[in-house]
NUNU-616673 format. One record per atom (N, C-alpha, C): x, y, z; residue in one letter; atom name. Coordinates in steps of 0.05 Angstrom, whole numbers, plus 32768, in hexadecimal, padded with zeros to 4 digits. Each point is the difference from the previous one (the first is absolute). Example, Ala and Ser with C-alpha at 12.3 -4.5 7.8 and 13.67 -1.06 7.14 Angstrom:
<pts>
PT     x     y     z  type  atom
PT  8108  7F8E  809C     A     N
PT  7FEE  8018  8000     A    CA
PT  8012  8018  8000     A     C
PT  7FF9  8015  7FF2     S     N
PT  8010  8018  8001     S    CA
PT  7FF1  8016  800E     S     C
</pts>
This chain:
<pts>
PT     x     y     z  type  atom
PT  7F7F  7EF4  7FA9     X     N
PT  8006  801C  7FF9     X    CA
PT  800E  800C  8018     X     C
PT  8014  8011  7FFA     X     N
PT  800F  800E  8015     X    CA
PT  7FF9  801E  7FFF     X     C
PT  7FFD  800B  8018     X     N
PT  7FFA  801D  8003     X    CA
PT  8019  800E  8009     X     C
PT  8007  8016  7FF3     X     N
PT  8017  8010  8007     X    CA
PT  7FF8  801A  800E     X     C
PT  800F  8007  8015     X     N
PT  7FFB  8018  800E     X    CA
PT  801A  8010  8004     X     C
PT  7FFE  8019  8002     X     N
PT  8018  8012  8004     X    CA
PT  800D  7FF9  801A     X     C
PT  801B  7FFF  8000     X     N
PT  800F  7FFA  8018     X    CA
PT  8000  8016  8014     X     C
PT  7FF7  8018  7FF8     X     N
PT  8000  8017  8012     X    CA
PT  7FE4  8005  800C     X     C
PT  7FEC  8003  7FEF     X     N
PT  7FE5  8007  800A     X    CA
PT  7FEC  7FE9  7FFE     X     C
PT  8008  7FEA  7FF4     X     N
PT  7FF0  7FE8  7FFD     X    CA
PT  7FE7  8004  7FEE     X     C
PT  8001  8014  7FEF     X     N
PT  7FEB  8004  7FEC     X    CA
PT  8003  7FEB  7FEA     X     C
PT  7FEA  7FF6  7FF5     X     N
PT  8002  7FED  7FEA     X    CA
PT  8002  800D  7FE5     X     C
PT  8003  801A  8000     X     N
PT  8002  8010  7FE7     X    CA
PT  801D  8003  7FF7     X     C
PT  800D  7FE9  7FFA     X     N
PT  801C  8000  7FF6     X    CA
PT  8000  7FF6  7FE4     X     C
PT  8014  800A  7FF1     X     N
PT  8002  7FF8  7FE4     X    CA
PT  801E  8001  7FF8     X     C
PT  8008  7FF2  7FEA     X     N
PT  801C  8000  7FF8     X    CA
PT  800A  801C  7FF9     X     C
PT  8016  8007  800C     X     N
PT  800C  801A  7FFA     X    CA
PT  800F  7FFF  7FE5     X     C
PT  7FF8  8012  7FEE     X     N
PT  800B  8001  7FE5     X    CA
PT  7FFF  7FE5  7FF2     X     C
PT  7FEC  7FF1  8005     X     N
PT  7FFC  7FE6  7FF3     X    CA
PT  8016  7FED  8005     X     C
PT  800D  8001  8017     X     N
PT  8017  7FEF  8008     X    CA
PT  8018  8005  7FEE     X     C
PT  8002  8016  7FF1     X     N
PT  8017  8005  7FEF     X    CA
PT  8019  8006  8011     X     C
PT  7FFD  8009  8018     X     N
PT  8017  8007  8012     X    CA
PT  8004  7FEA  8015     X     C
PT  7FF6  7FE9  7FFB     X     N
PT  8001  7FEA  8014     X    CA
PT  7FE5  7FFC  800C     X     C
PT  7FFD  7FED  8011     X     N
PT  7FE6  7FFA  800D     X    CA
PT  7FFB  8014  8016     X     C
PT  7FF4  8016  7FFA     X     N
PT  7FF8  8015  8013     X    CA
PT  7FE2  8005  7FFD     X     C
PT  7FF4  8007  8017     X     N
PT  7FE4  8006  8000     X    CA
PT  7FFC  801D  800A     X     C
PT  7FEB  800D  7FF7     X     N
PT  7FF9  801A  800A     X    CA
PT  7FE4  7FFF  800C     X     C
PT  7FFD  800D  8017     X     N
PT  7FE7  8000  800D     X    CA
PT  7FF1  801A  7FF9     X     C
PT  7FE7  7FFE  7FF7     X     N
PT  7FF1  8018  7FF9     X    CA
PT  7FF7  800F  8019     X     C
PT  7FFD  7FF2  8017     X     N
PT  7FF7  800D  8018     X    CA
PT  8015  8011  800D     X     C
PT  8019  7FF6  8003     X     N
PT  8014  8010  800E     X    CA
PT  8017  8009  7FEE     X     C
PT  8001  7FF5  7FE7     X     N
PT  8015  8008  7FED     X    CA
PT  801A  7FF2  8003     X     C
PT  8003  7FEE  8012     X     N
PT  8019  7FF2  8005     X    CA
PT  8007  7FEE  7FE8     X     C
PT  801A  8001  7FF8     X     N
PT  800A  7FEE  7FEB     X    CA
PT  8014  7FED  800E     X     C
PT  7FFA  7FE6  7FFD     X     N
PT  8010  7FED  800F     X    CA
PT  7FFE  7FE4  7FF3     X     C
PT  8015  7FF0  8002     X     N
PT  7FFE  7FE4  7FF6     X    CA
PT  7FF1  7FEF  8014     X     C
PT  7FFB  800B  8018     X     N
PT  7FF3  7FF1  8016     X    CA
PT  7FE2  8003  8000     X     C
PT  7FF1  7FEA  7FFD     X     N
PT  7FE3  8000  8003     X    CA
PT  7FFA  7FE9  8013     X     C
PT  7FEA  8001  800D     X     N
PT  7FF7  7FEB  8012     X    CA
PT  7FEA  7FF0  7FF1     X     C
PT  8004  7FE6  7FFE     X     N
PT  7FEC  7FEF  7FF2     X    CA
PT  7FF0  7FF0  8013     X     C
PT  7FE6  7FFE  7FFA     X     N
PT  7FED  7FF1  8010     X    CA
PT  7FF1  7FED  7FEE     X     C
PT  7FF9  7FE9  800B     X     N
PT  7FF2  7FEB  7FF1     X    CA
PT  7FE2  8007  7FFE     X     C
PT  7FF5  800D  8015     X     N
PT  7FE3  8007  8000     X    CA
PT  7FFC  801C  8009     X     C
PT  7FE9  800B  7FF9     X     N
PT  7FF9  801B  800A     X    CA
PT  7FFC  8000  801E     X     C
PT  7FF6  7FEA  800A     X     N
PT  7FFC  7FFE  801D     X    CA
PT  801B  8001  800F     X     C
PT  8015  7FF5  7FF5     X     N
PT  801A  8001  800C     X    CA
PT  800B  801D  8000     X     C
PT  7FFB  800E  7FEB     X     N
PT  8008  801D  7FFE     X    CA
PT  7FF1  8010  8015     X     C
PT  7FE6  7FFB  8003     X     N
PT  7FF0  800F  8013     X    CA
PT  8009  7FFA  801D     X     C
PT  8006  7FE6  8005     X     N
PT  8009  7FF8  801B     X    CA
PT  801B  800D  8006     X     C
PT  8011  8002  7FEC     X     N
PT  801B  800C  8004     X    CA
PT  7FFD  801E  8006     X     C
PT  7FEE  800D  7FF2     X     N
PT  7FFC  801D  8005     X    CA
PT  7FF5  8005  801C     X     C
PT  7FED  7FEF  8008     X     N
PT  7FF4  8003  801B     X    CA
PT  8015  7FFB  8016     X     C
PT  8012  7FEC  7FFC     X     N
PT  8014  7FF9  8013     X    CA
PT  8015  8015  8002     X     C
PT  8005  800F  7FEA     X     N
PT  8016  8014  8000     X    CA
PT  7FF7  801B  800B     X     C
PT  7FE6  8003  8007     X     N
PT  7FF7  801A  800B     X    CA
PT  8009  8004  801C     X     C
</pts>
C-alpha cells in the first residue's frame, strides 16, 4: 500500500481534485493546495521519519 501526502504541508488528507476530470491533480484538505505533485511513501514510518527530518 502507498501513502500519499501533500507536497506543501505533508498532510495525508489529500484527495483527487474534481475526480481527476481536469487531469491528475490532488487537493489538500489541510492547506487547500491543488497540485499534480504528491509525495508517496511506502510505510507510515517512512512518512513520520520524513516529517521529523524536515523540521
